C-alpha positions in Angstrom: 0.0 0.0 0.0 1.5 3.3 -1.1 0.6 5.1 2.2 2.4 2.5 4.2 5.5 3.1 2.2 5.1 6.8 2.9 5.0 6.1 6.7 8.2 4.1 6.3 9.8 7.0 4.5 8.6 9.6 7.0 9.8 7.7 10.1 13.1 6.7 8.6 13.8 10.3 7.5 13.1 11.6 11.0 15.4 9.0 12.6 18.1 9.5 9.9 18.0 13.3 10.5 18.3 12.7 14.3 15.0 14.5 14.8 14.0 11.5 16.8 16.4 8.8 18.1 14.3 5.8 17.1 10.7 4.7 16.8 8.4 1.7 16.7 4.9 2.1 15.2 2.1 -0.5 14.8 -1.5 -0.2 13.6 -4.3 -2.8 13.4 -7.9 -3.1 12.5 -10.2 -5.2 14.6 -9.2 -8.1 12.5 -5.5 -7.8 11.7 -2.3 -5.8 11.9 -2.0 -3.6 8.9 1.3 -1.8 9.6 4.5 -2.2 11.7 7.8 -0.5 11.4 10.9 0.1 13.5 13.5 2.8 12.6 16.5 4.5 14.0 18.4 3.6 17.2 17.3 2.2 20.5 20.0 4.4 22.1 22.1 7.1 20.5 24.9 6.3 22.9 25.3 2.7 21.8 23.9 2.9 18.3 22.0 -0.3 18.7 19.3 -0.5 16.0 15.6 -0.2 16.9 13.6 -3.4 16.5 9.9 -4.2 16.7 10.3 -6.0 20.0 12.2 -3.1 21.7 11.0 -2.3 25.2 9.9 1.2 26.2 8.8 3.0 29.3 5.2 3.6 28.4 4.5 5.9 31.3 0.9 7.2 31.3 -0.2 4.7 28.7 -0.3 2.6 31.9 -3.4 4.5 33.0 -5.8 2.9 30.6 -4.6 -0.6 31.6 -5.0 0.2 35.3 -8.5 1.5 34.7 -9.4 -1.6 32.6 -8.3 -3.7 35.6 -10.5 -1.6 37.9 -13.5 -1.9 35.6 -13.2 -5.7 35.9 -13.8 -5.2 39.6 -16.6 -2.7 39.0 -18.3 -5.5 36.8 -18.0 -7.8 39.8 -19.5 -5.3 42.1 -16.3 -5.1 44.2 -15.6 -1.5 43.2 -18.2 1.3 42.9 -17.7 4.2 40.4 -19.7 6.6 42.5 -19.3 5.5 46.2 -16.9 7.6 48.4 -13.5 6.0 47.6 -12.2 7.3 51.0 -14.1 4.4 52.6 -11.7 2.0 50.8 -8.6 4.2 50.8 -8.3 6.1 54.1 -5.8 8.5 52.6 -8.6 9.9 50.5 -11.1 10.1 53.3 -10.6 13.7 54.3 -9.0 15.4 51.3 -7.6 18.9 51.6 -7.6 21.6 48.9 -4.6 23.9 48.4 -6.0 27.5 48.5 -2.7 29.3 47.9 0.0 30.5 50.3 0.1 32.9 53.2 2.5 35.9 53.5 5.2 33.6 55.0 5.0 31.2 52.0 3.2 28.5 53.9 0.4 26.6 52.2 -3.2 27.4 53.0 -5.3 24.2 53.1 -9.1 23.7 53.5 -11.3 20.6 53.5 -12.7 19.6 50.1 -16.4 20.4 49.7 -17.3 16.9 48.3 -16.0 13.3 48.6 -13.8 11.7 45.9 -15.2 8.9 43.8 -13.6 6.3 41.6 -15.2 8.0 38.6 -13.5 11.3 39.6 -10.2 9.5 39.7 -10.6 7.8 36.4 -11.6 11.1 34.7 -9.0 13.4 36.3 -11.7 15.4 38.0 -10.9 14.5 41.6 -8.9 17.6 42.0 -5.4 16.0 42.0 -2.8 17.4 39.7 0.8 16.8 38.5 3.2 19.4 39.7 4.8 19.4 36.3 1.7 21.3 35.0 0.9 23.2 38.2 3.3 25.8 39.6 1.5 26.0 43.0 2.0 22.3 43.5 5.7 22.6 42.6 5.9 25.1 45.4 3.9 22.9 47.8 6.0 19.7 47.1 9.2 21.7 47.7 7.9 23.3 50.9 6.6 19.9 52.2 9.7 18.1 51.1 7.8 15.4 49.3 9.5 13.0 46.8 8.6 13.2 43.1 5.9 10.9 41.8 8.3 8.7 39.7 10.1 7.7 42.9 7.1 5.4 43.5 7.2 6.3 47.2 3.9 6.5 49.1 4.8 10.0 50.4 4.8 11.2 46.8 1.0 10.8 46.9 0.5 13.0 50.0 -0.3 16.1 48.0 -3.5 18.2 48.5 -6.1 18.7 45.8 -5.8 21.7 43.5 -9.6 22.0 43.2 -12.7 20.5 44.7 -13.7 17.1 43.4 -16.0 17.2 40.3 -15.4 20.9 39.6 -12.8 20.8 36.8 -10.6 18.6 34.7 -6.9 18.6 35.7 -4.5 15.9 34.8 -2.9 14.3 37.8 -1.9 11.4 40.1 -5.5 10.0 40.2 -4.8 6.7 38.5 -2.1 5.8 41.1 -5.1 5.7 43.6 -7.1 3.6 41.2 -4.2 1.1 41.4 -4.3 1.2 45.1 -8.1 0.6 45.0 -7.5 -2.5 42.9 -5.0 -3.7 45.5 -7.4 -3.0 48.4 -10.2 -5.1 47.0 -8.3 -7.8 45.3 -5.8 -8.4 48.1 -3.0 -8.6 45.4 -0.2 -6.3 44.4 -1.1 -4.3 41.3 1.5 -6.1 39.1 0.2 -9.5 40.1 -3.4 -8.5 39.5 -2.7 -7.0 36.1 -0.6 -10.0 35.0 -3.3 -12.5 36.0 -6.3 -10.5 34.7 -5.0 -8.6 31.7 -1.4 -9.4 30.5 -1.6 -13.2 30.6 -5.1 -13.4 29.0 -4.2 -10.9 26.3 -0.8 -12.4 25.6 1.1 -9.3 26.7 4.3 -11.2 27.6 6.6 -8.2 27.6 4.7 -5.8 29.8 5.4 -5.2 33.5 6.6 -2.9 36.2 9.8 -4.8 36.6 12.3 -5.3 33.8 13.3 -9.0 33.4 16.6 -9.9 31.8 15.0 -10.4 28.4 13.3 -7.0 28.5 16.4 -5.3 29.7 18.4 -6.6 26.8 15.9 -4.9 24.4 15.4 -1.7 26.5 15.3 1.6 24.7 17.4 4.4 26.2 15.9 7.7 27.3 16.9 10.9 25.4 16.8 14.5 26.4 16.1 17.3 23.9 18.5 20.2 24.6 17.8 23.9 24.2 19.6 23.7 20.8 17.2 21.0 19.7 19.9 18.2 19.8 19.2 14.9 21.4 21.5 13.4 24.1 21.2 10.0 25.9 20.2 10.5 29.6 20.1 8.1 32.5 16.5 7.0 33.4 14.9 4.0 35.0 11.7 3.5 36.9 12.2 2.2 40.5 12.5 -1.5 40.3 11.7 -2.1 43.9 8.9 0.5 44.4 6.9 1.2 47.6 3.8 1.2 45.3 3.3 0.1 41.7 2.5 3.2 39.8 -0.8 2.6 38.2 -0.6 6.0 36.6 2.8 5.5 34.8 5.0 2.6 35.9 4.8 0.1 33.1 7.4 -1.0 30.6 6.3 -2.7 27.4 6.5 -3.1 23.6 4.4 -1.7 20.9 3.3 -5.2 20.0 2.0 -5.8 23.5 0.2 -2.4 23.8 -1.6 -2.9 20.5 -3.0 -6.1 22.0 -4.5 -4.0 24.7 -5.9 -1.3 22.4 -7.2 -4.1 20.1 -9.1 -5.6 23.0 -10.8 -2.2 23.5 -11.5 -2.0 19.8 -13.0 -5.5 19.9 -15.3 -4.7 22.8 -13.4 -6.4 25.5 -12.1 -9.5 23.6 -8.5 -10.2 22.8 -6.3 -13.3 22.3 -9.5 -15.4 22.4 -10.4 -14.2 25.9 -13.2 -11.8 27.0 -11.5 -9.7 29.7 -14.2 -7.0 29.9 -17.9 -7.1 29.0 -18.8 -5.3 25.8 -21.1 -2.9 27.7 -18.3 -2.1 30.1 -16.0 -1.1 27.2 -18.8 1.0 25.7 -19.2 2.8 29.1 -15.4 3.4 29.2 -15.6 5.1 25.8 -18.3 7.6 26.8 -17.9 11.1 28.1 -17.8 11.0 31.9 -17.1 14.7 32.6 -20.4 16.2 31.5 -20.0 19.9 30.6 -16.4 20.0 31.8 -13.7 19.9 29.1 -10.0 18.9 28.9 -8.0 22.0 29.1 -4.5 23.1 28.0 -1.7 21.8 30.2 0.8 24.5 30.8 4.3 23.4 31.7 5.6 24.2 35.2 8.7 22.0 34.8 10.0 22.6 31.3 12.8 19.9 31.4 10.1 17.3 31.7 7.2 18.6 29.6 6.3 21.2 27.0 2.9 22.9 27.1 0.3 20.3 26.0 -2.5 21.6 23.8 -3.6 18.8 21.5 -6.1 19.8 18.8 -6.7 23.2 20.4 -9.7 23.9 18.1 -11.5 20.6 19.1 -13.5 20.0 22.2 -12.0 17.2 24.2 -13.8 15.1 26.9 -12.7 12.3 29.1 -13.8 8.7 29.4 -12.7 5.9 31.8 -9.7 6.7 31.2 -9.2 8.1 27.7 -9.2 11.5 26.0 -12.1 11.7 23.6 -11.9 14.1 20.6 -15.5 15.4 19.9 -14.8 16.3 16.3 -12.7 14.6 13.5 -9.0 15.5 13.6 -6.9 16.7 10.6 -5.2 13.3 10.5 -8.5 11.5 9.9 -9.4 10.3 13.4 -13.1 10.1 13.8 -15.1 12.1 16.3 -15.6 10.0 19.5 -12.2 8.3 19.2 -10.0 7.5 22.2 -6.4 8.4 22.7 -3.7 9.2 25.2 0.1 9.2 25.6 3.1 8.7 27.9 5.5 11.3 29.2 8.5 10.1 27.1 6.5 10.7 23.8 4.6 7.4 23.5 1.2 7.7 21.9 -1.9 5.6 20.9 -5.3 6.1 19.5 -8.4 3.9 19.1 -11.0 4.8 16.5 -14.1 2.5 16.9 -15.9 4.2 14.0 -13.2 3.3 11.5 -12.2 0.1 13.3 -8.6 1.1 13.6 -6.0 1.5 16.4 -2.4 2.6 16.3 0.6 2.8 18.7 3.8 4.8 18.2 6.6 4.7 20.8 9.7 6.9 21.2 11.8 7.8 24.3 12.4 11.5 24.4 11.9 14.2 27.1 10.4 16.7 27.4 6.8 15.5 26.6 4.8 16.8 23.6 8.1 17.2 21.7 7.4 18.8 18.3 9.4 16.3 16.2 7.7 13.3 18.0 4.3 14.9 17.5 5.1 15.3 13.8 6.1 11.6 13.6 2.8 10.6 15.3 0.7 12.8 13.0 2.4 11.6 9.9 2.0 7.9 11.0 -1.7 8.5 11.7 -2.3 10.3 8.4 -0.6 7.5 6.5 -2.8 4.9 8.2 -6.0 6.7 7.3 -4.8 7.3 3.8 -4.3 3.6 3.5 -7.7 2.8 4.8 -9.3 5.2 2.4 -7.3 3.9 -0.5 -8.4 0.3 0.4 -12.0 1.4 0.4 -12.3 1.3 4.2 -15.4 2.7 5.9 -15.8 6.4 5.7 -15.4 8.3 8.9 -18.6 8.5 10.9 
């Protein structure tokens, strides 16, 4: 297919020009894989070539997996979307809201006006934030001497809310608490639960919080984009003996594994011959759960980690359980009502039920929302839709 050759050319050129270190991209319909490619280097320091089975830190692409695990427990009646989650997680029983700082620079806290629910957590409307997009929380974390979230220390979750539950959308540590809710009702560590209930049934053999020797041998190195635009290898590894498994961003995995997960969502809960979620549960996860609220621009407060994030600024974006939903078609061809999200090191996916297509593209570059990485993602996605159209695929709904 001509468009698939175009994707190869685009991704190879971006890697050859050192605009990105290396990339793996895979796309599939509900029935079969239609594209896969690996280009560039796993690590610019070693020059090892990228391969399809390369292992990436998928960061916040972990969130949808954690929420799928929690939705299994909702199906079983063991978790409630709308009951007070503080009854299960005592740390969330009496949440405090950060209301600024006094003249001495000390934080002003007040009790939250409403209780937090699992639905709030899954939709990023509980009031939690990430300090990297909230300057007040950067100040609070510094003042309180709290560790950063990727240390996977329990104290990292002892931040106040930035707003009252249910009042606004703000991206944050919410899904780490969803992971803790899974542990509380299942009696298992999050990694054990996810392996037994999602990874093994779906055949995701290379996904986990801990790197095995096989995964480590195929691990992709992290790269930092300098002020001059050049890329340099940087040391990075998620804590391998964490105090808590980070349901919001702790997983490593391959593009081939992640497409098995998105494929399951596309196929209404079925993957690898196993029904891991009911079709009606998947349908619920794909709906808008934030009502009149909207996803807003995320303004960088820690520029070394993230750029400003303003995906499709002209399109209204809602949130499901736990996906971004674009409410109008995108320039690349993604249908209205599609699902998508990303990981901090420039890993991205989308799921388009109307066109029966899903794609995953993985890179390892900081800061997030890197221009060259976003260009690679957009070009990949455009090429996939061009191929569908050329093949006489369904027209966008």
